N, CA, C and O atoms as a printed pandas DataFrame, in Angstrom:
     atom_number atom_name residue_name chain_id  residue_number  x_coord  y_coord  z_coord
0              1         N          MET        A               1   60.355  135.421  -26.379
1              2        CA          MET        A               1   61.578  135.651  -27.266
2              3         C          MET        A               1   61.936  137.153  -27.183
3              4         O          MET        A               1   61.127  138.081  -27.147
4              5         N          GLU        A               2   63.233  137.233  -27.160
5              6        CA          GLU        A               2   63.802  138.704  -27.330
6              7         C          GLU        A               2   63.566  139.354  -28.658
7              8         O          GLU        A               2   63.420  138.684  -29.681
8              9         N          THR        A               3   63.528  140.746  -28.639
9             10        CA          THR        A               3   63.453  141.447  -29.868
10            11         C          THR        A               3   64.662  141.269  -30.765
11            12         O          THR        A               3   65.782  141.403  -30.270
12            13         N          ALA        A               4   64.522  140.986  -32.006
13            14        CA          ALA        A               4   65.484  140.802  -33.141
14            15         C          ALA        A               4   65.643  142.159  -33.759
15            16         O          ALA        A               4   64.685  142.896  -33.991
16            17         N          TYR        A               5   66.867  142.451  -34.010
17            18        CA          TYR        A               5   67.213  143.800  -34.691
18            19         C          TYR        A               5   67.955  143.357  -36.076
19            20         O          TYR        A               5   68.854  142.520  -36.148
20            21         N          ILE        A               6   67.424  144.053  -37.101
21            22        CA          ILE        A               6   68.020  143.769  -38.301
22            23         C          ILE        A               6   68.762  145.173  -38.758
23            24         O          ILE        A               6   68.188  146.252  -38.900
24            25         N          VAL        A               7   70.072  144.931  -38.943
25            26        CA          VAL        A               7   70.957  146.236  -39.401
26            27         C          VAL        A               7   71.928  145.660  -40.275
27            28         O          VAL        A               7   72.228  144.466  -40.275
28            29         N          THR        A               8   72.477  146.648  -41.115
29            30        CA          THR        A               8   73.371  146.366  -42.126
30            31         C          THR        A               8   74.673  146.715  -41.549
31            32         O          THR        A               8   74.791  147.389  -40.525
32            33         N          GLY        A               9   75.684  146.222  -42.259
33            34        CA          GLY        A               9   77.217  146.503  -41.740
34            35         C          GLY        A               9   78.024  146.212  -42.946
35            36         O          GLY        A               9   77.569  145.958  -44.062
36            37         N          THR        A              10   79.362  146.281  -42.581
37            38        CA          THR        A              10   80.487  145.954  -43.592
38            39         C          THR        A              10   81.292  144.928  -42.904
39            40         O          THR        A              10   81.585  144.986  -41.710
40            41         N          LEU        A              11   81.668  143.900  -43.788
41            42        CA          LEU        A              11   82.564  142.949  -43.364
42            43         C          LEU        A              11   83.949  143.441  -43.776
43            44         O          LEU        A              11   84.199  143.714  -44.950
44            45         N          THR        A              12   84.806  143.545  -42.835
45            46        CA          THR        A              12   86.242  144.094  -43.202
46            47         C          THR        A              12   87.128  142.958  -43.622
47            48         O          THR        A              12   86.696  141.806  -43.663
48            49         N          GLU        A              13   88.348  143.268  -43.929
49            50        CA          GLU        A              13   89.286  142.279  -44.411
50            51         C          GLU        A              13   89.740  141.472  -43.199
51            52         O          GLU        A              13   90.178  140.338  -43.394
52            53         N          ASP        A              14   89.671  141.951  -42.001
53            54        CA          ASP        A              14   90.027  141.135  -40.732
54            55         C          ASP        A              14   88.917  140.324  -40.313
55            56         O          ASP        A              14   88.959  139.801  -39.200
56            57         N          HIS        A              15   87.869  140.145  -41.114
57            58        CA          HIS        A              15   86.659  139.376  -40.690
58            59         C          HIS        A              15   85.986  140.021  -39.447
59            60         O          HIS        A              15   85.628  139.299  -38.517
60            61         N          THR        A              16   85.820  141.263  -39.416
61            62        CA          THR        A              16   85.082  142.035  -38.292
62            63         C          THR        A              16   83.905  142.609  -39.012
63            64         O          THR        A              16   84.101  143.178  -40.086
64            65         N          VAL        A              17   82.758  142.516  -38.540
65            66        CA          VAL        A              17   81.572  143.265  -38.999
66            67         C          VAL        A              17   81.303  144.630  -38.321
67            68         O          VAL        A              17   81.009  144.690  -37.127
68            69         N          ALA        A              18   81.398  145.597  -39.016
69            70        CA          ALA        A              18   81.281  147.030  -38.496
70            71         C          ALA        A              18   79.738  147.337  -38.812
71            72         O          ALA        A              18   79.303  147.338  -39.963
72            73         N          LEU        A              19   79.021  147.576  -37.777
73            74        CA          LEU        A              19   77.487  147.802  -38.026
74            75         C          LEU        A              19   77.283  149.248  -38.391
75            76         O          LEU        A              19   78.004  150.150  -37.965
76            77         N          ASP        A              20   76.187  149.433  -39.261
77            78        CA          ASP        A              20   76.078  150.759  -39.699
78            79         C          ASP        A              20   75.317  151.660  -38.720
79            80         O          ASP        A              20   75.321  152.883  -38.862
80            81         N          GLU        A              21   74.659  151.038  -37.713
81            82        CA          GLU        A              21   74.187  151.790  -36.511
82            83         C          GLU        A              21   74.322  151.033  -35.300
83            84         O          GLU        A              21   74.587  149.836  -35.405
84            85         N          SER        A              22   74.176  151.569  -34.125
85            86        CA          SER        A              22   74.410  150.878  -32.956
86            87         C          SER        A              22   73.108  150.231  -32.401
87            88         O          SER        A              22   71.997  150.660  -32.710
88            89         N          LEU        A              23   73.287  149.257  -31.631
89            90        CA          LEU        A              23   72.021  148.518  -31.175
90            91         C          LEU        A              23   71.792  148.821  -29.820
91            92         O          LEU        A              23   72.745  149.065  -29.080
92            93         N          PRO        A              24   70.548  148.831  -29.387
93            94        CA          PRO        A              24   70.123  149.166  -27.855
94            95         C          PRO        A              24   70.305  147.868  -27.105
95            96         O          PRO        A              24   69.354  147.399  -26.481
96            97         N          LEU        A              25   71.560  147.223  -27.137
97            98        CA          LEU        A              25   71.721  146.136  -26.342
98            99         C          LEU        A              25   72.971  146.331  -25.455
99           100         O          LEU        A              25   73.849  147.133  -25.775
100          101         N          ALA        A              26   73.033  145.586  -24.342
101          102        CA          ALA        A              26   74.118  145.504  -23.530
102          103         C          ALA        A              26   75.310  144.604  -24.080
103          104         O          ALA        A              26   75.079  143.936  -25.088
104          105         N          GLN        A              27   76.407  144.548  -23.567
105          106        CA          GLN        A              27   77.403  143.578  -24.136
106          107         C          GLN        A              27   76.931  142.259  -23.786
107          108         O          GLN        A              27   76.243  142.025  -22.792
108          109         N          GLY        A              28   77.365  141.301  -24.730
109          110        CA          GLY        A              28   76.931  139.940  -24.524
110          111         C          GLY        A              28   76.964  139.253  -25.710
111          112         O          GLY        A              28   77.264  139.872  -26.730
112          113         N          LYS        A              29   76.682  137.961  -25.762
113          114        CA          LYS        A              29   76.708  137.063  -26.944
114          115         C          LYS        A              29   75.481  137.339  -27.687
115          116         O          LYS        A              29   74.411  137.552  -27.117
116          117         N          VAL        A              30   75.644  137.336  -29.105
117          118        CA          VAL        A              30   74.412  137.557  -29.970
118          119         C          VAL        A              30   74.589  136.498  -31.069
119          120         O          VAL        A              30   75.632  135.854  -31.184
120          121         N          ARG        A              31   73.548  136.352  -31.852
121          122        CA          ARG        A              31   73.462  135.490  -32.987
122          123         C          ARG        A              31   73.415  136.365  -34.239
123          124         O          ARG        A              31   72.636  137.314  -34.331
124          125         N          LEU        A              32   74.322  135.996  -35.249
125          126        CA          LEU        A              32   74.288  136.796  -36.382
126          127         C          LEU        A              32   73.834  135.878  -37.540
127          128         O          LEU        A              32   74.095  134.675  -37.570
128          129         N          SER        A              33   73.168  136.502  -38.445
129          130        CA          SER        A              33   72.952  135.670  -39.837
130          131         C          SER        A              33   73.544  136.759  -40.884
131          132         O          SER        A              33   73.033  137.869  -41.029
132          133         N          VAL        A              34   74.607  136.338  -41.547
133          134        CA          VAL        A              34   75.115  137.136  -42.599
134          135         C          VAL        A              34   74.647  136.900  -44.027
135          136         O          VAL        A              34   74.637  135.745  -44.451
136          137         N          GLU        A              35   74.266  137.897  -44.790
137          138        CA          GLU        A              35   73.748  137.808  -46.089
138          139         C          GLU        A              35   74.394  138.794  -46.742
139          140         O          GLU        A              35   74.270  139.947  -46.328
140          141         N          PRO        A              36   75.226  138.502  -47.919
141          142        CA          PRO        A              36   75.693  139.550  -48.755
142          143         C          PRO        A              36   74.565  140.416  -49.515
143          144         O          PRO        A              36   73.611  139.875  -50.074
144          145         N          LEU        A              37   74.735  141.612  -49.487
145          146        CA          LEU        A              37   73.762  142.458  -50.037
146          147         C          LEU        A              37   74.064  142.739  -51.615
147          148         O          LEU        A              37   73.146  142.991  -52.394
148          149         N          SER        A              38   75.300  142.680  -51.982
149          150        CA          SER        A              38   75.646  142.848  -53.471
150          151         C          SER        A              38   76.313  141.659  -53.851
151          152         O          SER        A              38   77.067  141.060  -53.084
152          153         N          PRO        A              39   76.056  141.285  -55.046
153          154        CA          PRO        A              39   76.724  139.959  -55.540
154          155         C          PRO        A              39   78.144  140.334  -55.807
155          156         O          PRO        A              39   78.523  141.479  -56.056
156          157         N          ALA        A              40   78.970  139.167  -55.726
157          158        CA          ALA        A              40   80.397  139.301  -55.966
158          159         C          ALA        A              40   80.526  139.707  -57.438
159          160         O          ALA        A              40   79.749  139.292  -58.297
160          161         N          PRO        A              41   81.539  140.533  -57.685
161          162        CA          PRO        A              41   81.793  141.078  -59.120
162          163         C          PRO        A              41   82.123  139.888  -60.004
163          164         O          PRO        A              41   82.781  138.953  -59.548
164          165         N          LYS        A              42   81.666  139.897  -61.301
165          166        CA          LYS        A              42   81.852  138.912  -62.234
166          167         C          LYS        A              42   83.419  139.092  -62.603
167          168         O          LYS        A              42   83.963  140.194  -62.540
168          169         N          ARG        A              43   84.017  138.051  -62.948
169          170        CA          ARG        A              43   85.539  138.107  -63.232
170          171         C          ARG        A              43   85.576  137.493  -64.709
171          172         O          ARG        A              43   84.815  136.582  -65.035
172          173         N          PRO        A              44   86.444  138.014  -65.512
173          174        CA          PRO        A              44   86.686  137.449  -66.793
174          175         C          PRO        A              44   87.044  136.021  -66.603
175          176         O          PRO        A              44   87.697  135.587  -65.654
176          177         N          HIS        A              45   86.505  135.252  -67.697
177          178        CA          HIS        A              45   86.848  133.868  -67.757
178          179         C          HIS        A              45   88.373  133.530  -67.772
179          180         O          HIS        A              45   88.816  132.597  -67.101
180          181         N          ASP        A              46   89.074  134.231  -68.473
181          182        CA          ASP        A              46   90.437  133.975  -68.616
182          183         C          ASP        A              46   91.195  134.185  -67.294
183          184         O          ASP        A              46   92.191  133.520  -67.013
184          185         N          GLU        A              47   90.646  135.207  -66.435
185          186        CA          GLU        A              47   91.347  135.385  -65.196
186          187         C          GLU        A              47   91.061  134.364  -64.144
187          188         O          GLU        A              47   91.894  134.018  -63.307
188          189         N          VAL        A              48   89.808  133.884  -64.226
189          190        CA          VAL        A              48   89.501  132.646  -63.463
190          191         C          VAL        A              48   90.311  131.377  -63.705
191          192         O          VAL        A              48   90.859  130.761  -62.791
192          193         N          ILE        A              49   90.359  131.005  -65.050
193          194        CA          ILE        A              49   91.141  129.913  -65.591
194          195         C          ILE        A              49   92.559  130.046  -64.973
195          196         O          ILE        A              49   93.070  129.114  -64.353
196          197         N          ALA        A              50   93.202  131.287  -65.173
197          198        CA          ALA        A              50   94.557  131.509  -64.883
198          199         C          ALA        A              50   94.839  131.281  -63.321
199          200         O          ALA        A              50   95.842  130.772  -62.822
200          201         N          GLU        A              51   93.751  131.762  -62.702
201          202        CA          GLU        A              51   94.018  131.510  -61.123
202          203         C          GLU        A              51   93.771  130.083  -60.725
203          204         O          GLU        A              51   94.364  129.649  -59.737
204          205         N          ILE        A              52   92.957  129.319  -61.397
205          206        CA          ILE        A              52   92.763  127.890  -61.117
206          207         C          ILE        A              52   94.036  127.247  -61.515
207          208         O          ILE        A              52   94.527  126.396  -60.774
208          209         N          ARG        A              53   94.658  127.613  -62.718
209          210        CA          ARG        A              53   95.928  126.857  -63.137
210          211         C          ARG        A              53   97.150  127.210  -62.257
211          212         O          ARG        A              53   98.034  126.372  -62.081
212          213         N          GLU        A              54   97.207  128.373  -61.732
213          214        CA          GLU        A              54   98.212  128.651  -60.878
214          215         C          GLU        A              54   98.045  128.128  -59.548
215          216         O          GLU        A              54   99.072  128.000  -58.880
216          217         N          ARG        A              55   96.914  127.793  -59.027
217          218        CA          ARG        A              55   96.780  126.923  -57.787
218          219         C          ARG        A              55   97.230  125.595  -58.102
219          220         O          ARG        A              55   97.892  124.941  -57.295
220          221         N          GLN        A              56   96.894  125.153  -59.262
221          222        CA          GLN        A              56   97.098  123.690  -59.579
222          223         C          GLN        A              56   98.656  123.557  -59.627
223          224         O          GLN        A              56   99.172  122.605  -59.041
224          225         N          ARG        A              57   99.449  124.484  -60.312
225          226        CA          ARG        A              57  100.877  124.585  -60.392
226          227         C          ARG        A              57  101.496  124.601  -59.114
227          228         O          ARG        A              57  102.499  123.916  -58.907
228          229         N          ALA        A              58  100.938  125.396  -58.145
229          230        CA          ALA        A              58  101.489  125.770  -56.880
230          231         C          ALA        A              58  101.501  124.339  -55.984
231          232         O          ALA        A              58  102.417  124.085  -55.202
232          233         N          ARG        A              59  100.418  123.492  -56.197
233          234        CA          ARG        A              59  100.402  122.359  -55.369
234          235         C          ARG        A              59  100.872  121.124  -56.075
235          236         O          ARG        A              59  100.718  120.004  -55.589
236          237         N          GLY        A              60  101.526  121.378  -57.385
237          238        CA          GLY        A              60  102.201  120.302  -58.042
238          239         C          GLY        A              60  101.344  119.411  -58.830
239          240         O          GLY        A              60  101.809  118.313  -59.137
240          241         N          HIS        A              61  100.026  119.760  -59.245
241          242        CA          HIS        A              61   99.220  119.034  -60.019
242          243         C          HIS        A              61   99.702  118.759  -61.349
243          244         O          HIS        A              61  100.210  119.617  -62.070
244          245         N          GLN        A              62   99.538  117.576  -61.657
245          246        CA          GLN        A              62  100.047  117.038  -63.110
246          247         C          GLN        A              62   98.847  116.629  -63.825
247          248         O          GLN        A              62   98.338  115.549  -63.523
248          249         N          PRO        A              63   98.286  117.414  -64.814
249          250        CA          PRO        A              63   97.096  116.818  -65.709
250          251         C          PRO        A              63   97.395  115.591  -66.344
251          252         O          PRO        A              63   98.561  115.308  -66.622
252          253         N          ARG        A              64   96.445  114.833  -66.600
253          254        CA          ARG        A              64   96.705  113.514  -67.365
254          255         C          ARG        A              64   97.056  113.901  -68.793
255          256         O          ARG        A              64   96.617  114.938  -69.290
256          257         N          THR        A              65   97.858  113.051  -69.456
257          258        CA          THR        A              65   98.262  113.361  -70.793
258          259         C          THR        A              65   97.208  112.849  -71.702
259          260         O          THR        A              65   96.304  112.092  -71.348
260          261         N          ARG        A              66   97.395  113.333  -72.943
261          262        CA          ARG        A              66   96.306  112.915  -74.034
262          263         C          ARG        A              66   96.267  111.396  -74.174
263          264         O          ARG        A              66   95.196  110.813  -74.339
264          265         N          GLU        A              67   97.395  110.775  -74.110
265          266        CA          GLU        A              67   97.575  109.336  -74.190
266          267         C          GLU        A              67   96.713  108.705  -73.066
267          268         O          GLU        A              67   95.818  107.899  -73.319
268          269         N          GLU        A              68   96.989  109.065  -71.961
269          270        CA          GLU        A              68   96.359  108.550  -70.790
270          271         C          GLU        A              68   94.703  108.579  -70.819
271          272         O          GLU        A              68   93.950  107.667  -70.476
272          273         N          ILE        A              69   94.335  109.954  -71.352
273          274        CA          ILE        A              69   92.722  109.998  -71.415
274          275         C          ILE        A              69   92.356  109.080  -72.678
275          276         O          ILE        A              69   91.309  108.434  -72.655
276          277         N          ASP        A              70   93.233  109.021  -73.795
277          278        CA          ASP        A              70   92.747  108.144  -74.895
278          279         C          ASP        A              70   92.568  106.711  -74.425
279          280         O          ASP        A              70   91.685  105.992  -74.891
280          281         N          ILE        A              71   93.468  106.290  -73.443
281          282        CA          ILE        A              71   93.395  104.889  -73.082
282          283         C          ILE        A              71   92.231  104.588  -72.233
283          284         O          ILE        A              71   91.596  103.538  -72.335
284          285         N          ASP        A              72   91.902  105.723  -71.217
285          286        CA          ASP        A              72   90.695  105.593  -70.516
286          287         C          ASP        A              72   89.364  105.558  -71.424
287          288         O          ASP        A              72   88.423  104.817  -71.138
288          289         N          ILE        A              73   89.358  106.338  -72.438
289          290        CA          ILE        A              73   88.225  106.406  -73.232
290          291         C          ILE        A              73   87.989  105.019  -73.929
291          292         O          ILE        A              73   86.903  104.441  -73.977
292          293         N          GLN        A              74   89.179  104.573  -74.465
293          294        CA          GLN        A              74   88.990  103.309  -75.157
294          295         C          GLN        A              74   88.621  102.167  -74.303
295          296         O          GLN        A              74   87.826  101.327  -74.726
296          297         N          ALA        A              75   89.209  102.066  -72.977
297          298        CA          ALA        A              75   88.708  100.998  -72.046
298          299         C          ALA        A              75   87.159  101.168  -71.711
299          300         O          ALA        A              75   86.461  100.180  -71.484
300          301         N          GLU        A              76   86.710  102.319  -71.692
301          302        CA          GLU        A              76   85.278  102.652  -71.477
302          303         C          GLU        A              76   84.524  102.038  -72.565
303          304         O          GLU        A              76   83.628  101.220  -72.357
304          305         N          ARG        A              77   84.908  102.457  -73.804
305          306        CA          ARG        A              77   84.242  101.828  -75.153
306          307         C          ARG        A              77   84.371  100.363  -75.177
307          308         O          ARG        A              77   83.437   99.650  -75.544
308          309         N          ASP        A              78   85.430   99.929  -74.820
309          310        CA          ASP        A              78   85.538   98.348  -74.880
310          311         C          ASP        A              78   84.616   97.660  -73.832
311          312         O          ASP        A              78   84.164   96.527  -74.001
312          313         N          SER        A              79   84.387   98.378  -72.811
313          314        CA          SER        A              79   83.446   97.770  -71.850
314          315         C          SER        A              79   82.004   97.698  -72.262
315          316         O          SER        A              79   81.247   96.972  -71.618
316          317         N          TRP        A              80   81.562   98.398  -73.292
317          318        CA          TRP        A              80   80.328   98.516  -73.682
318          319         C          TRP        A              80   79.963   97.287  -74.478
319          320         O          TRP        A              80   78.781   96.946  -74.472
320          321         N          SER        A              81   80.789   96.626  -75.119
321          322        CA          SER        A              81   80.766   95.361  -75.810
322          323         C          SER        A              81   80.762   94.179  -75.020
323          324         O          SER        A              81   80.601   93.085  -75.561
324          325         N          ASP        A              82   80.919   94.289  -73.827
325          326        CA          ASP        A              82   80.919   93.014  -72.979
326          327         C          ASP        A              82   79.525   92.475  -72.731
327          328         O          ASP        A              82   79.368   91.452  -72.064
């Protein structure tokens, strides 16, 4: 088995990995295992919900009405007594 090298690097916006140090290898195909070293920053709840709702709006999502939900709940409850 060939020697494995463990180095750190930075994943850029164009999905290129820039290594922090050079490797003693010739050009050729290599295998990478990518592991984030710092967790993604926590985002405020309201920001996440606003983003979700914007994506839903953009794709034309229509949430169920209260009446539709109430009908489904009642149908489920009615099935319990069968």
